[in-house]
N, CA, C and O atoms as a printed pandas DataFrame, in Angstrom:
     atom_number atom_name residue_name chain_id  residue_number  x_coord  y_coord  z_coord
0              1         N          MET        A               1   16.660    8.986   13.199
1              2        CA          MET        A               1   16.985   10.228   12.530
2              3         C          MET        A               1   15.719   11.016   12.190
3              4         O          MET        A               1   15.634   12.214   12.461
4              5         N          VAL        A               2   14.725   10.327   11.587
5              6        CA          VAL        A               2   13.488   11.021   11.225
6              7         C          VAL        A               2   12.790   11.544   12.470
7              8         O          VAL        A               2   12.311   12.678   12.490
8              9         N          ALA        A               3   12.732   10.705   13.522
9             10        CA          ALA        A               3   12.074   11.147   14.758
10            11         C          ALA        A               3   12.777   12.371   15.327
11            12         O          ALA        A               3   12.120   13.310   15.776
12            13         N          ARG        A               4   14.101   12.369   15.311
13            14        CA          ARG        A               4   14.842   13.506   15.843
14            15         C          ARG        A               4   14.578   14.746   15.005
15            16         O          ARG        A               4   14.449   15.840   15.555
16            17         N          CYS        A               5   14.494   14.603   13.686
17            18        CA          CYS        A               5   14.210   15.743   12.821
18            19         C          CYS        A               5   12.828   16.320   13.125
19            20         O          CYS        A               5   12.645   17.537   13.131
20            21         N          ARG        A               6   11.861   15.445   13.374
21            22        CA          ARG        A               6   10.513   15.923   13.707
22            23         C          ARG        A               6   10.518   16.680   15.023
23            24         O          ARG        A               6    9.899   17.736   15.149
24            25         N          ILE        A               7   11.223   16.128   16.001
25            26        CA          ILE        A               7   11.288   16.781   17.306
26            27         C          ILE        A               7   11.953   18.143   17.182
27            28         O          ILE        A               7   11.524   19.109   17.814
28            29         N          GLU        A               8   12.987   18.221   16.377
29            30        CA          GLU        A               8   13.719   19.473   16.214
30            31         C          GLU        A               8   13.077   20.383   15.176
31            32         O          GLU        A               8   13.589   21.469   14.907
32            33         N          GLY        A               9   11.969   19.958   14.594
33            34        CA          GLY        A               9   11.249   20.796   13.638
34            35         C          GLY        A               9   11.899   20.890   12.271
35            36         O          GLY        A               9   11.662   21.855   11.543
36            37         N          ARG        A              10   12.712   19.911   11.907
37            38        CA          ARG        A              10   13.409   19.954   10.625
38            39         C          ARG        A              10   12.803   19.019    9.597
39            40         O          ARG        A              10   13.426   18.767    8.566
40            41         N          ASN        A              11   11.634   18.505    9.837
41            42        CA          ASN        A              11   11.021   17.567    8.896
42            43         C          ASN        A              11   10.488   18.347    7.699
43            44         O          ASN        A              11    9.435   18.978    7.785
44            45         N          LYS        A              12   11.206   18.304    6.596
45            46        CA          LYS        A              12   10.827   19.044    5.394
46            47         C          LYS        A              12   10.172   18.148    4.352
47            48         O          LYS        A              12    9.663   18.640    3.345
48            49         N          MET        A              13   10.178   16.819    4.586
49            50        CA          MET        A              13    9.596   15.893    3.619
50            51         C          MET        A              13    8.069   15.920    3.731
51            52         O          MET        A              13    7.521   15.811    4.828
52            53         N          PRO        A              14    7.378   16.067    2.575
53            54        CA          PRO        A              14    5.913   16.006    2.641
54            55         C          PRO        A              14    5.472   14.592    2.992
55            56         O          PRO        A              14    6.044   13.617    2.505
56            57         N          ARG        A              15    4.471   14.486    3.822
57            58        CA          ARG        A              15    3.965   13.180    4.224
58            59         C          ARG        A              15    2.764   12.830    3.383
59            60         O          ARG        A              15    1.874   13.656    3.183
60            61         N          LYS        A              16    2.735   11.595    2.884
61            62        CA          LYS        A              16    1.575   11.118    2.131
62            63         C          LYS        A              16    0.434   10.894    3.116
63            64         O          LYS        A              16    0.644   10.453    4.246
64            65         N          VAL        A              17   -0.741   11.199    2.677
65            66        CA          VAL        A              17   -1.923   10.957    3.492
66            67         C          VAL        A              17   -2.509    9.616    3.053
67            68         O          VAL        A              17   -2.857    9.439    1.885
68            69         N          THR        A              18   -2.614    8.688    3.975
69            70        CA          THR        A              18   -3.186    7.385    3.671
70            71         C          THR        A              18   -4.247    7.042    4.704
71            72         O          THR        A              18   -4.289    7.619    5.790
72            73         N          LYS        A              19   -5.077    6.119    4.353
73            74        CA          LYS        A              19   -6.120    5.615    5.261
74            75         C          LYS        A              19   -5.833    4.155    5.553
75            76         O          LYS        A              19   -5.399    3.413    4.672
76            77         N          GLY        A              20   -6.069    3.752    6.763
77            78        CA          GLY        A              20   -5.880    2.357    7.143
78            79         C          GLY        A              20   -7.148    1.551    6.903
79            80         O          GLY        A              20   -8.249    2.098    6.837
80            81         N          LEU        A              21   -6.972    0.244    6.774
81            82        CA          LEU        A              21   -8.102   -0.649    6.567
82            83         C          LEU        A              21   -7.762   -2.014    7.158
83            84         O          LEU        A              21   -6.725   -2.594    6.839
84            85         N          MET        A              22   -8.620   -2.510    8.000
85            86        CA          MET        A              22   -8.466   -3.870    8.512
86            87         C          MET        A              22   -9.231   -4.764    7.557
87            88         O          MET        A              22  -10.436   -4.592    7.372
88            89         N          LEU        A              23   -8.545   -5.711    6.951
89            90        CA          LEU        A              23   -9.156   -6.574    5.949
90            91         C          LEU        A              23   -9.070   -8.018    6.405
91            92         O          LEU        A              23   -7.990   -8.511    6.731
92            93         N          ARG        A              24  -10.207   -8.694    6.428
93            94        CA          ARG        A              24  -10.229  -10.121    6.751
94            95         C          ARG        A              24  -10.346  -10.898    5.452
95            96         O          ARG        A              24  -11.149  -10.556    4.583
96            97         N          MET        A              25   -9.545  -11.940    5.325
97            98        CA          MET        A              25   -9.618  -12.805    4.155
98            99         C          MET        A              25   -9.257  -14.221    4.572
99           100         O          MET        A              25   -8.618  -14.429    5.604
100          101         N          PRO        A              26   -9.666  -15.185    3.776
101          102        CA          PRO        A              26   -9.321  -16.571    4.105
102          103         C          PRO        A              26   -7.801  -16.741    4.147
103          104         O          PRO        A              26   -7.079  -16.109    3.375
104          105         N          PRO        A              27   -7.317  -17.597    5.053
105          106        CA          PRO        A              27   -5.871  -17.805    5.177
106          107         C          PRO        A              27   -5.207  -18.228    3.866
107          108         O          PRO        A              27   -4.078  -17.824    3.586
108          109         N          GLU        A              28   -5.899  -19.037    3.065
109          110        CA          GLU        A              28   -5.328  -19.485    1.799
110          111         C          GLU        A              28   -5.117  -18.310    0.851
111          112         O          GLU        A              28   -4.094  -18.239    0.171
112          113         N          MET        A              29   -6.078  -17.388    0.801
113          114        CA          MET        A              29   -5.958  -16.215   -0.054
114          115         C          MET        A              29   -4.821  -15.322    0.438
115          116         O          MET        A              29   -4.045  -14.795   -0.359
116          117         N          HIS        A              30   -4.730  -15.160    1.743
117          118        CA          HIS        A              30   -3.661  -14.347    2.332
118          119         C          HIS        A              30   -2.307  -14.897    1.918
119          120         O          HIS        A              30   -1.412  -14.133    1.556
120          121         N          GLN        A              31   -2.147  -16.220    1.968
121          122        CA          GLN        A              31   -0.863  -16.834    1.610
122          123         C          GLN        A              31   -0.545  -16.624    0.138
123          124         O          GLN        A              31    0.603  -16.354   -0.214
124          125         N          VAL        A              32   -1.543  -16.744   -0.725
125          126        CA          VAL        A              32   -1.327  -16.540   -2.158
126          127         C          VAL        A              32   -0.888  -15.103   -2.424
127          128         O          VAL        A              32    0.080  -14.873   -3.150
128          129         N          VAL        A              33   -1.591  -14.139   -1.842
129          130        CA          VAL        A              33   -1.249  -12.725   -2.045
130          131         C          VAL        A              33    0.146  -12.440   -1.489
131          132         O          VAL        A              33    0.933  -11.726   -2.109
132          133         N          LYS        A              34    0.441  -12.992   -0.338
133          134        CA          LYS        A              34    1.756  -12.805    0.281
134          135         C          LYS        A              34    2.864  -13.364   -0.612
135          136         O          LYS        A              34    3.896  -12.721   -0.804
136          137         N          ASP        A              35    2.647  -14.562   -1.155
137          138        CA          ASP        A              35    3.637  -15.188   -2.025
138          139         C          ASP        A              35    3.857  -14.374   -3.306
139          140         O          ASP        A              35    4.994  -14.160   -3.725
140          141         N          ILE        A              36    2.770  -13.929   -3.916
141          142        CA          ILE        A              36    2.875  -13.134   -5.140
142          143         C          ILE        A              36    3.574  -11.810   -4.852
143          144         O          ILE        A              36    4.412  -11.367   -5.638
144          145         N          ALA        A              37    3.238  -11.181   -3.740
145          146        CA          ALA        A              37    3.884   -9.919   -3.367
146          147         C          ALA        A              37    5.395  -10.114   -3.260
147          148         O          ALA        A              37    6.170   -9.294   -3.751
148          149         N          LYS        A              38    5.799  -11.186   -2.626
149          150        CA          LYS        A              38    7.227  -11.464   -2.470
150          151         C          LYS        A              38    7.885  -11.670   -3.838
151          152         O          LYS        A              38    8.965  -11.139   -4.096
152          153         N          GLU        A              39    7.233  -12.439   -4.711
153          154        CA          GLU        A              39    7.767  -12.674   -6.061
154          155         C          GLU        A              39    7.926  -11.375   -6.839
155          156         O          GLU        A              39    8.866  -11.217   -7.618
156          157         N          GLN        A              40    7.000  -10.449   -6.621
157          158        CA          GLN        A              40    7.004   -9.178   -7.348
158          159         C          GLN        A              40    7.866   -8.101   -6.676
159          160         O          GLN        A              40    8.024   -7.001   -7.205
160          161         N          GLY        A              41    8.414   -8.429   -5.518
161          162        CA          GLY        A              41    9.242   -7.463   -4.801
162          163         C          GLY        A              41    8.444   -6.342   -4.158
163          164         O          GLY        A              41    8.940   -5.227   -3.990
164          165         N          ARG        A              42    7.196   -6.650   -3.799
165          166        CA          ARG        A              42    6.330   -5.658   -3.155
166          167         C          ARG        A              42    5.955   -6.130   -1.762
167          168         O          ARG        A              42    6.007   -7.321   -1.456
168          169         N          SER        A              43    5.581   -5.188   -0.938
169          170        CA          SER        A              43    5.030   -5.540    0.359
170          171         C          SER        A              43    3.620   -6.077    0.147
171          172         O          SER        A              43    3.037   -5.912   -0.924
172          173         N          LEU        A              44    3.085   -6.712    1.167
173          174        CA          LEU        A              44    1.715   -7.219    1.082
174          175         C          LEU        A              44    0.752   -6.063    0.808
175          176         O          LEU        A              44   -0.152   -6.192   -0.018
176          177         N          ASN        A              45    0.939   -4.951    1.487
177          178        CA          ASN        A              45    0.088   -3.786    1.282
178          179         C          ASN        A              45    0.207   -3.255   -0.146
179          180         O          ASN        A              45   -0.802   -2.976   -0.792
180          181         N          ALA        A              46    1.434   -3.118   -0.636
181          182        CA          ALA        A              46    1.645   -2.608   -1.990
182          183         C          ALA        A              46    1.010   -3.534   -3.028
183          184         O          ALA        A              46    0.462   -3.066   -4.026
184          185         N          GLU        A              47    1.084   -4.826   -2.798
185          186        CA          GLU        A              47    0.467   -5.783   -3.720
186          187         C          GLU        A              47   -1.049   -5.618   -3.741
187          188         O          GLU        A              47   -1.664   -5.639   -4.808
188          189         N          MET        A              48   -1.646   -5.455   -2.573
189          190        CA          MET        A              48   -3.102   -5.265   -2.506
190          191         C          MET        A              48   -3.517   -3.987   -3.230
191          192         O          MET        A              48   -4.494   -3.986   -3.979
192          193         N          VAL        A              49   -2.787   -2.910   -3.011
193          194        CA          VAL        A              49   -3.098   -1.641   -3.686
194          195         C          VAL        A              49   -2.939   -1.806   -5.196
195          196         O          VAL        A              49   -3.791   -1.360   -5.964
196          197         N          TYR        A              50   -1.848   -2.447   -5.620
197          198        CA          TYR        A              50   -1.609   -2.679   -7.044
198          199         C          TYR        A              50   -2.758   -3.466   -7.659
199          200         O          TYR        A              50   -3.274   -3.099   -8.715
200          201         N          ARG        A              51   -3.154   -4.541   -7.001
201          202        CA          ARG        A              51   -4.227   -5.394   -7.534
202          203         C          ARG        A              51   -5.570   -4.662   -7.581
203          204         O          ARG        A              51   -6.333   -4.819   -8.535
204          205         N          LEU        A              52   -5.852   -3.876   -6.567
205          206        CA          LEU        A              52   -7.100   -3.094   -6.574
206          207         C          LEU        A              52   -7.099   -2.090   -7.720
207          208         O          LEU        A              52   -8.108   -1.930   -8.407
208          209         N          LYS        A              53   -5.974   -1.414   -7.929
209          210        CA          LYS        A              53   -5.879   -0.458   -9.038
210          211         C          LYS        A              53   -6.101   -1.154  -10.367
211          212         O          LYS        A              53   -6.810   -0.637  -11.231
212          213         N          GLN        A              54   -5.492   -2.339  -10.539
213          214        CA          GLN        A              54   -5.669   -3.100  -11.770
214          215         C          GLN        A              54   -7.129   -3.483  -11.985
215          216         O          GLN        A              54   -7.649   -3.367  -13.095
216          217         N          ALA        A              55   -7.777   -3.933  -10.938
217          218        CA          ALA        A              55   -9.183   -4.346  -11.040
218          219         C          ALA        A              55  -10.081   -3.157  -11.389
219          220         O          ALA        A              55  -10.958   -3.275  -12.244
220          221         N          TYR        A              56   -9.869   -2.028  -10.739
221          222        CA          TYR        A              56  -10.685   -0.851  -11.042
222          223         C          TYR        A              56  -10.420   -0.337  -12.448
223          224         O          TYR        A              56  -11.349    0.076  -13.142
224          225         N          ALA        A              57   -9.151   -0.357  -12.878
225          226        CA          ALA        A              57   -8.813    0.082  -14.240
226          227         C          ALA        A              57   -9.516   -0.795  -15.263
227          228         O          ALA        A              57  -10.004   -0.295  -16.276
228          229         N          ALA        A              58   -9.572   -2.100  -15.009
229          230        CA          ALA        A              58  -10.246   -3.034  -15.915
230          231         C          ALA        A              58  -11.739   -2.726  -16.021
231          232         O          ALA        A              58  -12.374   -2.997  -17.041
232          233         N          ASP        A              59  -12.284   -2.156  -14.948
233          234        CA          ASP        A              59  -13.703   -1.777  -14.944
234          235         C          ASP        A              59  -13.925   -0.361  -15.469
235          236         O          ASP        A              59  -15.054    0.130  -15.492
236          237         N          GLY        A              60  -12.838    0.295  -15.891
237          238        CA          GLY        A              60  -12.960    1.648  -16.440
238          239         C          GLY        A              60  -13.024    2.740  -15.390
239          240         O          GLY        A              60  -13.401    3.870  -15.700
240          241         N          VAL        A              61  -12.666    2.427  -14.158
241          242        CA          VAL        A              61  -12.704    3.416  -13.076
242          243         C          VAL        A              61  -11.353    4.125  -13.013
243          244         O          VAL        A              61  -10.309    3.479  -12.928
244          245         N          LYS        A              62  -11.382    5.454  -13.056
245          246        CA          LYS        A              62  -10.148    6.221  -12.934
246          247         C          LYS        A              62   -9.924    6.588  -11.496
247          248         O          LYS        A              62  -10.809    7.132  -10.836
248          249         N          LEU        A              63   -8.741    6.289  -11.008
249          250        CA          LEU        A              63   -8.352    6.646   -9.643
250          251         C          LEU        A              63   -7.311    7.743   -9.696
251          252         O          LEU        A              63   -6.541    7.835  -10.652
252          253         N          ALA        A              64   -7.289    8.579   -8.661
253          254        CA          ALA        A              64   -6.266    9.636   -8.585
254          255         C          ALA        A              64   -4.905    8.989   -8.466
255          256         O          ALA        A              64   -4.758    7.957   -7.811
256          257         N          ALA        A              65   -3.907    9.588   -9.093
257          258        CA          ALA        A              65   -2.531    9.072   -9.000
258          259         C          ALA        A              65   -2.032    9.203   -7.574
259          260         O          ALA        A              65   -2.265   10.211   -6.907
260          261         N          ALA        A              66   -1.340    8.165   -7.117
261          262        CA          ALA        A              66   -0.808    8.181   -5.758
262          263         C          ALA        A              66    0.630    8.619   -5.756
263          264         O          ALA        A              66    1.250    8.694   -4.695
């Protein structure tokens, strides 16, 4: 449906601008993050973003609202 709307020029939803990142981490850490993400009802990506925001906030860094 979304693809057809784009083709027909009816896509009225604003698209979020995001940047990709390839991240390497130890397999054990990946499994822990994956498990916690599942427990929290978040995707692996959403969990990583959440955790990074928490860490930066703890350091007093203000990030733009997403």
